[in-house]
Structures are given as C-alpha cells and as structure tokens.
N, C-alpha and C positions, 0 to 999 in steps of 0.2 A: 527600485527595491525588491521587486521579485520577481530575477530574469529568469528565472529556471527553478520550476516546482513538483516533489518527486512526492508525486500521490497513495499511496498506499494503500490498496484494495481487498476486500474478502467478501466484497457481496453482499455484505451484512445492512441492517439499520444505522447502526450507528457510524459503516462502513460510508454510507449513503449520505449520510447528514457529515462525514469530509469533503464527500466531494461533491456536496455544493458550499463551501467554503472554499475549496479549491479551484473551484467554478470561478467565482466573484471576484477571486483575489487575479487569477487570470485573465481575468476581462479587465479589472481595472488598470492593468500596469501590464497586459500583453505577454502576460507571460509565458513561459512556453512549459509545456504541460508533459511529466512520463508519469503514466495510470500504469503502477506495478502492482500483479496480483501475482504472487510468490505462491507454486503450489507444494504440495510435501507430495514426496512420496509413498505412499502405503503400501509395504511390502503384506500377502497376503497370499494364502496356500492356493488363492483362482489369481494369481499375477496379479494387473492394475483394477484398480478398486474402484467399482462405479463413482462414489463421489467423484474423483479423480481427472474422470471423463467426462463429469459433466460441466466442470468446474473452466472445462480449456474456453478461452472466449471472452469471461468475465474481461478482463481488460481491455481485449482487443475492441470490444463491441461498445463499452464504456467510450474509450479515446475515439470511437467512428461518431460518437453521437457526438460527444466534443468537441469535434474538425464540423459537424457539420451548424453548431453553435458560432464557429468564425475564431474559437479556440484551436491554439498549434498544438494539437497531443498528440503521443505517440503513445504505444503500450510495447512493454514487456511481461511474461507470464516463466519464467523461471520457474522450474523443477526443479525442487531438493529434498536431501533425505527431514525425514520427519523430524521435528524439533528446531529445526535449522532456519523459520521464516523470517527472523528479526538479525541472525548473523546475515541473511540474505538482504536484505533492505538496507542494512549497515553498510557490504559490499559495493551494491549500486549507490549509495549516498556519496560513498566514496572517491569513486569512479565519477559518478556524475557531478558533483562539485551544485550541489543545487542551495538554493537561498533560506529553504525551508520545505519540512515533510509535514503534510499533511496526513493523517491516519484518524480514523475514527477510536473509542474508545467505549468499553463496558461501564466501566464507572466505579472501577475496584479499587480500593484503600489500596494502598503500597504493601499492604504487608497481605492483603487479598493476591493482588495481580504478582510476589514475591512467590505466598505459595501453589497460586497456581496458575505461574509460567506464562503471565501476560507477555504478549508479543509484543504491544505499544512502551509496555515497562518495561521490557528488554531493548527496546531501538533506543529510549529516550537513555540510558547506563553506554550503549555500542559508538552513536554521532556523537558527530564536534559541532552538527549545525543542528538549527532552531530547532524545532518538531512543535509542532500547533497538534494540538488532538481535540480531536472535536466530542462532546457526549450529546 
C-alpha cells in the first residue's frame, strides 16, 4: 500500500513527530523512504548565512539513522531560493510519485497558515498525492 514515502523534514520538533510516523509506516509496509530537507538560499551581504551552513546534513544524517534501523532510506537536500520550499517539495513529489508525503505542522488554522505562509498549507494545495500531516 505504501511502497514509497516522501518525508519532508526541517529539523523541528513538529518535523520529528512526522519522522516517527513515517518510520512506523515504512517498517509496516517495507516502504522506500526519501528524506527531503529543502534548504533556502538566504541572500545576505556576507554571502551564505550561518543558518544555511548549519542545516547541511539534516536529511543525510536522518536517512543514515533510518538505514541503521533497517529502513530503505535515502536523502536529498536541495537548495532553493527563499520562499520556494513548498514548490520544491511538490516538484520532488511529482518526480518521485510517492504513495504519501509525511510532514509536520505547527497546528496553525487555515487562515493562520495562509497569512503566515505555512509550508504544509502550501504543499497541501500543490500536490496530487495524499499528505500525512503530523502534529
């Protein structure tokens, strides 16, 4: 039923909850898991921001830990312009054609997500496959 899972992560507590759900599904169905951490290119006067540098490896480290647990996981960490995270998740989903996308949510209402630019809210409107939103 869930041959391929796209797990979108950002290293937050909400994202960690989605990791647990995706791990459980992957174990139950022997799913392939793509851990995706989309990084934003932040343009500053000094060049690459410290935040961007610190974020490198989030998906790679998580995929490695999942493989150690016996889950067939791989990682991607694309770098996109500021504000394009949801579009990149949708682009990867279109290419990968996962059975489900798993991602965390801060629990904002539709109105709050719309005004604050929630990545989860945007992904829900951009993709055609099911999205498991974990709070």
